[in-house]
PAZAPA-4460 file (N, C-alpha, C; in steps of 0.05 Angstrom, whole numbers, plus 32768, in hexadecimal, padded with zeros to 4 digits):
% residues 281
    n_x    n_y    n_z   ca_x   ca_y   ca_z    c_x    c_y    c_z   seq   type   mol
   8011   7FE8   8000   8000   8000   8000   8012   8019   8000     1      M     A
   8013   8027   7FEA   8025   803D   7FE8   8015   8057   7FE4     2      L     A
   8021   806D   7FED   8015   8087   7FE8   8020   8090   7FCD     3      I     A
   800F   808E   7FB9   8019   8095   7F9E   8016   80B2   7F97     4      N     A
   8005   80C0   7FA6   7FFF   80DC   7F9E   8002   80F0   7FB5     5      N     A
   8017   80ED   7FC5   801C   8100   7FDA   801F   811C   7FCD     6      I     A
   8012   8130   7FD8   8015   814B   7FCD   8032   8154   7FCF     7      V     A
   803C   8160   7FBA   8058   8168   7FB9   805D   8186   7FBD     8      T     A
   8048   8195   7FC2   804C   81B2   7FC7   804A   81B7   7FE5     9      T     A
   8058   81CC   7FEE   8058   81D4   800A   803B   81DC   8012    10      M     A
   8033   81D4   802A   8019   81D9   8033   801A   81E8   804E    11      S     A
   8011   8201   804E   8010   8211   8066   7FF5   820B   8073    12      K     A
   7FF5   8202   808C   7FDC   81FB   8099   7FDC   8205   80B6    13      Y     A
   7FC7   8212   80BD   7FC3   821C   80D9   7FAD   820B   80E6    14      V     A
   7FB4   81FD   80FB   7FA1   81EB   8108   7F8E   81FB   8119    15      F     A
   7F74   81F5   8118   7F60   8202   8128   7F60   81F6   8144    16      K     A
   7F67   81DC   8146   7F66   81CD   815F   7F83   81C9   8168    17      N     A
   7F8A   81D1   8181   7FA5   81CF   818A   7FAE   81B2   818E    18      I     A
   7F9B   81A0   8194   7FA1   8184   8196   7FA8   8178   817B    19      V     A
   7F98   8181   8166   7F9E   8177   814B   7FBA   817F   8143    20      S     A
   7FC3   8196   814B   7FDE   819F   8144   7FF4   818C   814E    21      E     A
   7FEE   817D   8163   8002   816B   816E   8009   8154   815B    22      T     A
   7FF9   8151   8146   7FFF   813C   8132   801B   8140   8125    23      L     A
   8024   8159   8125   803E   815F   8119   8055   8153   8129    24      L     A
   8051   814E   8143   8066   8144   8154   806E   8127   814B    25      I     A
   805C   8113   814C   8064   80F9   8143   806C   80F8   8126    26      P     A
   805F   8108   8115   8067   8109   80F9   8084   8111   80F5    27      L     A
   808C   8126   8102   80A7   8130   8100   80BB   811C   810C    28      Y     A
   80B4   8110   8123   80C6   80FD   8130   80CA   80E4   811F    29      M     A
   80B5   80DB   8111   80B9   80C4   80FF   80CA   80CB   80E7    30      R     A
   80C6   80E3   80DD   80D6   80EC   80C6   80F3   80EF   80CE    31      A     A
   80F8   80FA   80E5   8113   80FE   80EF   8121   80E3   80F3    32      K     A
   8113   80D0   80FF   811E   80B5   8103   8124   80A7   80E9    33      E     A
   8111   80AB   80D6   8114   809E   80BC   812D   80A7   80AD    34      S     A
   8135   80BF   80B3   814D   80CB   80A5   8167   80C3   80B1    35      R     A
   8167   80B4   80C7   8180   80AC   80D4   8191   809C   80C1    36      R     A
   81AB   80A1   80C2   81BD   8091   80B0   81C5   8077   80BD    37      T     A
   81C2   8075   80D8   81C7   805B   80E5   81AD   804B   80E7    38      D     A
   81AD   8038   80F8   8196   8027   80FB   817F   8036   8107    39      S     A
   8169   8038   80F9   8151   8047   8102   813C   8033   810D    40      A     A
   812E   803D   8122   8119   802C   812D   8102   8029   8119    41      I     A
   80FD   803E   810A   80E7   803D   80F6   80F0   804C   80DD    42      I     A
   80E8   8042   80C6   80EC   8050   80AD   80D1   8059   80A2    43      R     A
   80CE   8072   809D   80B4   807D   8094   80B9   8092   807F    44      D     A
   80BD   808A   8067   80C3   809D   8051   80AC   80B0   804C    45      K     A
   8094   80A6   8052   807C   80B7   804E   807C   80CE   8062    46      F     A
   8084   80C8   807B   8086   80DE   808F   809B   80F2   8086    47      A     A
   80B1   80E9   807B   80C5   80FC   8071   80B9   810E   805C    48      E     A
   80AA   8103   8049   809D   8113   8034   8089   8127   8040    49      Q     A
   8079   811D   8053   8064   812E   805E   806F   8146   806D    50      L     A
   8084   8142   807C   8091   8158   808B   8099   816E   8077    51      V     A
   80A2   8166   8060   80AA   8179   804C   8093   8188   8040    52      E     A
   807B   817C   8041   8063   8189   8035   8056   819D   8048    53      Q     A
   805A   819A   8062   804C   81AC   8075   8060   81C1   807F    54      I     A
   8059   81D9   8079   806A   81F0   8080   8067   81F6   809E    55      D     A
   8079   81EC   80AE   8078   81F0   80CB   8094   81F2   80D6    56      S     A
   8097   81FF   80EC   80B1   8201   80FA   80B4   81E9   810D    57      D     A
   80C4   81D6   8105   80C8   81BE   8115   80E0   81C0   8128    58      Y     A
   80EE   81D7   8127   8107   81D9   8136   8103   81D6   8154    59      T     A
   80EC   81DE   815F   80E7   81DC   817B   80E4   81BE   8184    60      N     A
   80E1   81AC   8171   80DE   8190   8178   80FA   8182   8178    61      L     A
   810E   818F   816D   8128   8182   816C   8135   817E   8188    62      D     A
   812C   818E   819C   8137   818A   81B7   8127   8177   81C8    63      G     A
   8111   816D   81BD   8100   815A   81CD   810A   813E   81C9    64      A     A
   8120   8138   81D7   812E   811E   81D2   811E   8106   81DC    65      K     A
   8110   8108   81F2   8100   80F1   81FC   80E8   80EC   81EA    66      L     A
   80DB   8102   81E1   80C4   80FE   81CF   80CD   80F3   81B4    67      S     A
   80E5   80FA   81AC   80F0   80F1   8192   80F2   80D3   8192    68      E     A
   80FD   80C7   81A7   80FF   80AA   81A8   80E4   809E   81AF    69      I     A
   80D5   80AB   81C1   80BB   80A0   81C9   80A8   809E   81B2    70      G     A
   80A6   80B2   81A1   8093   80B0   818A   809A   8099   8177    71      C     A
   80B3   8095   8171   80BA   8080   815E   80B8   8064   816B    72      V     A
   80BE   8062   8185   80B9   8048   8193   809C   8042   8193    73      V     A
   808B   8055   8198   806E   8051   8198   8064   8048   817D    74      R     A
   806D   8055   8168   8065   804D   814D   806E   8031   8146    75      S     A
   8087   802B   814D   8092   8011   8148   8082   7FFB   8157    76      W     A
   807C   8001   8170   806D   7FEE   8180   8051   7FE9   8174    77      Y     A
   8042   7FFE   816E   8027   7FFA   8163   8028   7FEE   8147    78      F     A
   803C   7FF4   8137   803F   7FE7   811D   8041   7FC9   8120    79      D     A
   8051   7FC0   8133   8054   7FA4   8138   803B   7F97   8143    80      N     A
   802D   7FA5   8154   8013   7F9B   815E   8000   7F97   8147    81      V     A
   7FFE   7FAA   8135   7FEC   7FA8   811E   7FF4   7F92   810B    82      V     A
   800E   7F8F   8106   8017   7F79   80F5   800F   7F5E   8101    83      K     A
   8013   7F5A   811B   800C   7F41   8128   7FEE   7F3C   8126    84      R     A
   7FDE   7F51   8129   7FC1   7F4E   8128   7FB8   7F45   810B    85      F     A
   7FC4   7F53   80F8   7FBD   7F4D   80DC   7FC3   7F30   80D5    86      I     A
   7FDA   7F26   80DE   7FE2   7F0B   80D7   7FD5   7EF5   80E8    87      H     A
   7FC6   7EFD   80FD   7FB9   7EE9   810E   7F9B   7EEA   810B    88      S     A
   7F90   7EFB   80FA   7F73   7EFD   80F6   7F6C   7EFB   80D9    89      H     A
   7F56   7EEE   80D3   7F4D   7EE9   80B7   7F42   7F02   80AA    90      K     A
   7F34   7F13   80B9   7F27   7F2A   80AD   7F2E   7F43   80BE    91      R     A
   7F47   7F4B   80BD   7F50   7F62   80CE   7F47   7F7D   80C3    92      P     A
   7F3E   7F8E   80D5   7F38   7FAA   80D0   7F48   7FBA   80E3    93      I     A
   7F59   7FCC   80D9   7F6A   7FDC   80EA   7F60   7FF9   80EA    94      V     A
   7F5A   8003   8102   7F4F   801E   8105   7F63   802F   8115    95      V     A
   7F6B   8044   8109   7F7F   8057   8115   7F6F   806F   811F    96      N     A
   7F6A   8070   8139   7F59   8084   8145   7F6B   809C   814D    97      V     A
   7F63   80B4   8143   7F74   80CB   8147   7F8D   80C9   8136    98      G     A
   7F89   80C2   811C   7F9F   80BA   810B   7FB3   80D0   8105    99      C     A
   7FAB   80EA   8105   7FBD   80FF   80FD   7FC7   80FA   80E1   100      G     A
   7FE1   80FC   80DD   7FEE   80F5   80C3   7FFF   80DC   80C6   101      L     A
   7FF5   80C9   80D5   8003   80B0   80D8   8002   80A0   80BD   102      D     A
   8016   8091   80B8   8018   8081   809F   801C   8063   80A6   103      T     A
   800E   805A   80BA   8012   803D   80C2   8009   802B   80AB   104      R     A
   7FF3   8031   809E   7FEA   8020   8088   7FFF   801C   8073   105      A     A
   800F   8031   806E   8024   802F   805B   803D   8021   8066   106      Q     A
   8043   8026   8080   805A   8019   808C   8056   7FFB   808F   107      R     A
   803E   7FF3   8096   8038   7FD6   809B   803C   7FC6   8081   108      V     A
   8036   7FD2   806A   803B   7FC4   8051   8023   7FC2   803F   109      G     A
   8028   7FB8   8028   8014   7FB5   8013   8004   7F9C   8017   110      D     A
   7FEF   7F9D   8028   7FDF   7F86   802F   7FC3   7F8B   8023   111      I     A
   7FBD   7F80   800D   7FA6   7F87   7FFD   7F8B   7F81   800B   112      D     A
   7F8A   7F6C   801C   7F71   7F64   8027   7F6C   7F6F   8043   113      D     A
   7F7D   7F82   804C   7F79   7F8F   8065   7F6F   7FAC   8061   114      V     A
   7F5A   7FB3   8070   7F4E   7FCD   806E   7F57   7FDD   8087   115      V     A
   7F62   7FF5   8082   7F69   8008   8097   7F55   801F   8096   116      F     A
   7F4E   8029   80AE   7F3F   8041   80B0   7F4F   8056   80C0   117      Y     A
   7F4E   806E   80B6   7F5C   8085   80C4   7F46   8098   80CE   118      E     A
   7F44   809B   80E8   7F2F   80AC   80F4   7F3C   80C3   8103   119      M     A
   7F31   80DB   80FE   7F3A   80F3   810C   7F26   8109   8109   120      D     A
   7F2C   8120   8116   7F1A   8137   8114   7F18   8141   80F7   121      L     A
   7F02   814F   80F0   7EFF   8157   80D5   7F16   8167   80C9   122      P     A
   7F22   817A   80D9   7F38   818A   80CD   7F50   8179   80C7   123      E     A
   7F55   8164   80D7   7F6C   8153   80D2   7F67   8141   80BA   124      V     A
   7F4F   8137   80B7   7F48   8126   80A0   7F49   8137   8086   125      I     A
   7F41   8150   8088   7F42   8161   8071   7F5F   8165   8068   126      K     A
   7F71   816A   807B   7F8E   816C   8075   7F99   8152   806A   127      L     A
   7F91   813C   8077   7F9A   8122   806F   7F92   811B   8052   128      R     A
   7F7A   8121   804B   7F70   811C   8030   7F81   812C   801B   129      R     A
   7F89   8144   8023   7F99   8155   8011   7FB5   8149   800D   130      K     A
   7FC0   813F   8023   7FDC   8136   8021   7FDF   8118   801B   131      L     A
   7FCC   8108   8024   7FCE   80EB   8020   7FB3   80E2   8015   132      I     A
   7FB0   80DF   7FFB   7F96   80D7   7FF0   7F8C   80BD   7FFB   133      P     A
   7F72   80BC   8000   7F65   80A4   800B   7F66   808E   7FF6   134      E     A
   7F68   8075   7FFE   7F67   805E   7FEC   7F51   804B   7FF5   135      T     A
   7F4D   8037   7FE5   7F38   8023   7FEB   7F3F   8014   8005   136      E     A
   7F58   800F   800A   7F60   8000   8022   7F69   8012   8039   137      N     A
   7F69   802C   8035   7F70   803E   804A   7F5B   8055   804A   138      D     A
   7F46   8051   805A   7F2E   8062   8059   7F2E   8076   8070   139      R     A
   7F20   808C   806B   7F21   80A2   807F   7F05   80A6   808C   140      Y     A
   7F06   80AC   80A6   7EEF   80B2   80B6   7EF3   80CD   80C3   141      L     A
   7EE0   80DF   80BF   7EE2   80FA   80CC   7ECF   80FB   80E4   142      S     A
   7EDB   80FB   80FC   7ECA   80FA   8114   7EDC   80FF   812C   143      A     A
   7ECF   8101   8143   7EDD   8102   815D   7EDA   80E7   816A   144      S     A
   7EEE   80DF   8179   7EEC   80C5   8186   7ED6   80C5   819C   145      L     A
   7ECD   80DD   81A4   7EB8   80DE   81B8   7E9C   80D9   81AC   146      L     A
   7E9B   80D9   8191   7E82   80D3   8184   7E7F   80B5   8180   147      E     A
   7E67   80AC   817B   7E63   808F   8177   7E59   8087   815B   148      T     A
   7E51   809B   814B   7E46   8095   8131   7E5A   8087   811F   149      E     A
   7E74   808F   8121   7E89   8082   8111   7E8D   8065   811A   150      W     A
   7E89   8060   8133   7E8C   8045   813D   7E76   8033   8132   151      M     A
   7E5D   803E   8132   7E46   802F   8128   7E49   802A   810A   152      D     A
   7E54   803D   80FB   7E58   803A   80DE   7E6C   8023   80D9   153      R     A
   7E82   8023   80E9   7E96   800E   80E5   7E8A   7FF2   80EC   154      L     A
   7E7C   7FF0   8101   7E70   7FD7   8109   7E5D   7FCD   80F4   155      R     A
   7E4D   7FDF   80E9   7E39   7FD7   80D4   7E47   7FCF   80BB   156      K     A
   7E5D   7FDD   80B4   7E6B   7FD7   809B   7E7B   7FBD   809C   157      A     A
   7E83   7FB5   80B4   7E93   7F9D   80B8   7E88   7F8C   80CF   158      H     A
   7E70   7F81   80CC   7E64   7F73   80E2   7E72   7F5A   80EB   159      P     A
   7E81   7F4D   80DA   7E8E   7F34   80E0   7EAD   7F35   80E0   160      D     A
   7EB8   7F4D   80DE   7ED5   7F50   80DC   7EE2   7F54   80F7   161      D     A
   7EFC   7F52   80F7   7F0C   7F53   8110   7F19   7F6F   8112   162      D     A
   7F13   7F7E   8127   7F1C   7F99   812A   7F34   7F9B   813D   163      F     A
   7F47   7FAC   8135   7F5B   7FB5   8147   7F5C   7FD4   8146   164      I     A
   7F5B   7FE1   815D   7F5B   7FFE   815E   7F75   8007   816B   165      F     A
   7F82   801A   815E   7F9A   8026   8169   7F95   8043   816E   166      V     A
   7F99   804C   8187   7F94   8068   818E   7FAE   8072   8199   167      I     A
   7FBD   807F   8187   7FD9   8086   818C   7FDD   80A4   8191   168      E     A
   7FE7   80AB   81A8   7FED   80C7   81AE   7FD4   80D8   81B0   169      G     A
   7FBE   80CD   81BB   7FA5   80DB   81BA   7F97   80DD   81D6   170      V     A
   7F95   80C7   81E4   7F83   80C7   81FB   7F8C   80DA   8212   171      L     A
   7FA5   80E0   8213   7FAE   80F2   8229   7FA3   810E   8227   172      M     A
   7F98   8115   8210   7F8D   8130   820C   7F70   8132   8214   173      Y     A
   7F64   811B   821D   7F49   811A   8226   7F47   8116   8244   174      F     A
   7F31   811F   8250   7F2D   811B   826D   7F26   80FD   8272   175      Y     A
   7F2B   80F4   828B   7F28   80D8   8291   7F0B   80CF   828C   176      E     A
   7EF7   80DF   8292   7EDC   80D6   828D   7ED6   80D3   826F   177      N     A
   7EE4   80E3   825E   7EE1   80E0   8241   7EEE   80C7   8237   178      Q     A
   7F06   80C1   8242   7F14   80A8   823B   7F03   8090   8243   179      V     A
   7EF9   8091   825B   7EE8   807B   8265   7ED0   8077   8253   180      K     A
   7EC2   808D   824B   7EAB   808B   823A   7EB2   8080   821F   181      S     A
   7EC8   8089   8214   7ED1   807F   81FA   7ED6   8061   81FB   182      F     A
   7EE4   8057   820F   7EEA   803B   8211   7ED0   802B   8216   183      L     A
   7EBD   8035   8225   7EA4   8028   8229   7E94   8025   820F   184      Q     A
   7E94   803B   81FF   7E86   803A   81E5   7E93   8025   81D2   185      N     A
   7EAD   8024   81D3   7EBB   8010   81C2   7EB5   7FF4   81CB   186      M     A
   7EB5   7FEF   81E5   7EB1   7FD4   81F0   7E94   7FCB   81E9   187      A     A
   7E81   7FDD   81E9   7E66   7FD5   81E3   7E62   7FCD   81C6   188      Q     A
   7E71   7FD9   81B4   7E6D   7FD6   8197   7E80   7FC1   818B   189      R     A
   7E97   7FBD   8197   7EAB   7FAC   818A   7EB6   7F96   819C   190      F     A
   7EA4   7F84   81A5   7EAE   7F6D   81B4   7EC1   7F5C   81A2   191      P     A
   7ED3   7F4F   81AF   7EE6   7F3D   81A1   7EFA   7F4D   8190   192      H     A
   7EFD   7F67   8196   7F11   7F78   8188   7F28   7F7D   819B   193      S     A
   7F3C   7F8C   8190   7F53   7F94   81A0   7F56   7FB3   819F   194      E     A
   7F5E   7FBF   81B6   7F63   7FDB   81B8   7F80   7FDE   81C2   195      L     A
   7F8F   7FEF   81B4   7FAB   7FF5   81BC   7FAE   8013   81BD   196      W     A
   7FBA   801C   81D2   7FBE   8039   81D5   7FD4   803F   81E9   197      F     A
   7FDC   8058   81E9   7FF0   8061   81FC   7FE3   8075   820F   198      D     A
   7FED   8077   8227   7FE3   808A   823B   7FFB   8097   8249   199      V     A
   7FF7   80AF   8253   8009   80BB   8265   8002   80B1   8281   200      C     A
   8016   80B0   8292   8010   80A9   82AE   8008   80C2   82BD   201      G     A
   8001   80BF   82D6   7FF9   80D5   82E7   800F   80EA   82E8   202      K     A
   8028   80E2   82E9   803E   80F4   82ED   8041   8108   82D5   203      G     A
   8039   80FF   82BD   803D   810F   82A5   802B   8127   82A4   204      A     A
   8017   8129   82B6   8005   813F   82B5   8011   8158   82C2   205      R     A
   8027   8155   82D1   8035   816C   82DC   8044   817A   82C5   206      H     A
   8043   8194   82C5   804E   81A3   82AE   806B   819C   82A9   207      K     A
   807B   8199   82BE   8097   8194   82BB   809D   8177   82B2   208      M     A
   8089   8166   82B5   808C   814A   82AD   807D   8143   8294   209      L     A
   8071   8157   8287   8064   8152   826D   8079   8148   8259   210      K     A
   8070   813A   8244   8083   8133   822F   8091   814B   8225   211      P     A
   80AB   8149   8220   80BB   8160   8219   80B2   816E   81FF   212      D     A
   80A5   8160   81EE   809B   816D   81D5   8082   817E   81DA   213      S     A
   8076   817C   81F2   805E   818B   81F8   8062   81A1   820D   214      L     A
   807A   81A4   8217   807D   81B7   822E   8078   81D4   8227   215      R     A
   807C   81DB   820D   8076   81F6   8205   805C   81F7   81F4   216      T     A
   804E   81E1   81F2   8036   81DF   81E2   801D   81E5   81F3   217      H     A
   8008   81F0   81E8   7FF0   81F6   81F6   7FDF   81DD   81FC   218      K     A
   7FE4   81C7   81EE   7FD4   81AF   81F4   7FDA   81A5   8210   219      A     A
   7FC5   819D   821E   7FC7   8194   8239   7FC5   8176   823C   220      E     A
   7FD4   816A   824E   7FD0   814E   8255   7FBA   814E   826A   221      I     A
   7FA3   8142   8263   7F8B   8143   8274   7F85   812A   8283   222      R     A
   7F92   8114   827C   7F8C   80FB   828B   7FA4   80E8   8288   223      S     A
   7FA3   80D4   8298   7FB8   80BF   8296   7FB5   80AC   82AD   224      G     A
   7FC0   8094   82AA   7FC0   8081   82C0   7FD8   806F   82BD   225      F     A
   7FE0   8064   82D4   7FF8   8054   82D5   7FF2   8036   82D6   226      S     A
   7FDB   802F   82E0   7FD4   8013   82E3   7FC3   800A   82CB   227      D     A
   7FCF   7FF8   82BB   7FC2   7FEF   82A2   7FA8   7FDF   82A8   228      G     A
   7FA4   7FD7   82C0   7F8B   7FC8   82C7   7F74   7FDB   82CD   229      H     A
   7F79   7FF5   82CF   7F63   8007   82D5   7F4B   8005   82C2   230      L     A
   7F4F   8005   82A7   7F38   8003   8295   7F28   7FEA   8299   231      P     A
   7F34   7FD4   82A4   7F25   7FBC   82A9   7F11   7FC0   82BF   232      E     A
   7F16   7FD4   82D1   7F03   7FDB   82E6   7EEC   7FEB   82DB   233      K     A
   7EF2   7FFA   82C5   7EDD   800A   82B9   7ECA   7FF9   82A8   234      W     A
   7ED6   7FE5   829A   7EC7   7FD6   8285   7ECB   7FB8   828A   235      I     A
   7EB6   7FAA   828D   7EB7   7F8E   8294   7EC4   7F7C   827F   236      K     A
   7EBE   7F83   8266   7EC9   7F71   8250   7EE3   7F7B   8245   237      N     A
   7EF2   7F8C   8254   7F0C   7F96   824B   7F22   7F87   825A   238      M     A
   7F34   7F7B   824C   7F49   7F6A   8258   7F64   7F73   824F   239      E     A
   7F76   7F79   8261   7F91   7F83   825B   7FA1   7F6C   824D   240      L     A
   7FAC   7F72   8236   7FBE   7F60   8229   7FDB   7F64   8233   241      I     A
   7FE4   7F7D   8232   7FFE   7F84   823C   8001   7FA2   8241   242      E     A
   8013   7FA8   8253   801A   7FC4   8258   8039   7FC5   8257   243      Q     A
   8043   7FD7   8246   805F   7FD9   8241   8069   7FF5   8246   244      K     A
   8082   7FF6   824F   8090   800F   8252   809E   8016   8238   245      S     A
   809D   802E   8230   80AD   8037   8218   80CA   8030   821B   246      Y     A
   80D4   8033   8234   80F1   8031   8238   80FB   8014   823A   247      M     A
   80E9   8001   8237   80F1   7FE5   8235   80FA   7FDD   8219   248      S     A
   80F6   7FF0   8206   80FE   7FEB   81EA   8114   7FFE   81E2   249      F     A
   8127   7FF4   81D3   813D   8004   81C7   814B   8014   81DD   250      F     A
   8154   8006   81F2   815F   8013   820A   8177   8025   8204   251      R     A
   8187   801C   81F1   819F   802C   81EA   8198   8048   81E0   252      S     A
   8181   804A   81D3   8179   8064   81C8   816F   8077   81DD   253      R     A
   8166   806D   81F4   815C   807E   8209   8172   808A   821A   254      W     A
   818A   8080   8217   81A0   808A   8228   81A3   8079   8240   255      G     A
   81B8   807D   824F   81BF   806C   8266   81A9   806C   827B   256      F     A
   81A1   8084   8284   818E   8085   829B   8173   807A   8294   257      F     A
   8167   8084   827E   814C   807C   8277   814B   8060   826B   258      F     A
   815E   8059   825C   815E   803E   824F   8168   8028   8261   259      G     A
   8180   802C   826C   818D   8016   827B   8187   8016   8298   260      H     A
   817B   802B   82A3   8173   802B   82BF   8154   802A   82C0   261      I     A
   8147   803F   82B7   812A   8040   82B8   811C   802A   82A8   262      M     A
   8129   8021   8293   811E   800C   8282   811A   7FF2   8291   263      G     A
   8128   7FEE   82A7   8125   7FD6   82B7   8110   7FD8   82CD   264      H     A
   8103   7FEF   82CE   80EF   7FF4   82E3   80D5   7FFD   82D6   265      F     A
   80C6   7FEC   82C8   80AF   7FF4   82B9   8099   8001   82CA   266      P     A
   8095   7FF8   82E2   8080   8003   82F3   8085   8021   82F9   267      K     A
   809F   8028   82FC   80A5   8044   82FF   80A0   8053   82E5   268      I     A
   80A7   8047   82CF   80A3   8054   82B5   8085   8058   82AF   269      C     A
   8074   8045   82B9   8057   8047   82B5   804C   8060   82C2   270      F     A
   8059   806B   82D5   8050   8084   82E2   8051   809C   82CF   271      K     A
   805F   8098   82B9   8062   80AE   82A5   8055   80A7   828A   272      F     A
   8056   808E   8282   804A   8086   8269   8049   8068   8266   273      S     A
   8037   805F   8255   8033   8042   8250   802A   803D   8234   274      S     A
   8030   8025   822A   8025   801B   8211   8013   8003   8219   275      L     A
   7FFA   8003   8211   7FE6   7FF1   821B   7FD6   7FE3   8205   276      L     A
   7FCF   7FCA   820A   7FBE   7FBB   81F8   7FA8   7FAD   8208   277      G     A
   7F90   7FAC   81FC   7F79   7F9F   820A   7F69   7F8F   81F6   278      Y     A
   7F5D   7F79   8201   7F49   7F6A   81F2   7F2D   7F72   81FC   279      K     A
   7F1A   7F74   81E9   7EFF   7F78   81F1   7EF0   7F5D   81EE   280      L     A
   7EE9   7F51   8204   7EDE   7F36   8204   7EC0   7F36   8200   281      N     A
***
């Protein structure tokens, strides 16, 4: 699955929603990683192209070293999760909730019988359509994750298919009651599916402990939790598959303290961030 018609002219874009604007952070970090001359965690030529198309000042992100490695580890992790799901299910449907300008469908590969859905707010989907034309196997949904109409449309369109939902770099911008409501709505509509997402821990809500890419940004960290079993208490049919620390992967890239010391203490790392997967039974 290739992007054959990426727009080749510079695009000046002013985001109306400050949270939508944060899509530039993972996009730039993937592009920067992809340009490494040594061994890169992820290669994303499409991200490299897209960064060139959007006229923005990315220099303030060059000093965000922890976010730089965190964003690419997260993308690498969820890419592998999606690949495993695709290869272990007969009728996989991959839904990227809060997709931004992610290019997972292209990174995962040219798999003709797999349908991807990219869902985000209307202004993001409008920009995405301009830069990355929609295809038959990579379809777009314009909605908020707090709405349920898009969920019902998906369920009706694929009544017998197997769903995996990836919500990457999104839930921390919502209040806990909103996150809880979203997960409840998903659990009601998509039993026997999988949900994978990242969260900030309680500690990351403090201004000085926010992700370094957000410390000068107006977007707020509004929720987070450290115990991956908490959603199981909210929703009866939600079962934790795994909870992982970012720093348990690619430890040499995190540096001595974060990789070789903190990486051995996942429960401490969970106080700041987690990568999580759940089954909906």
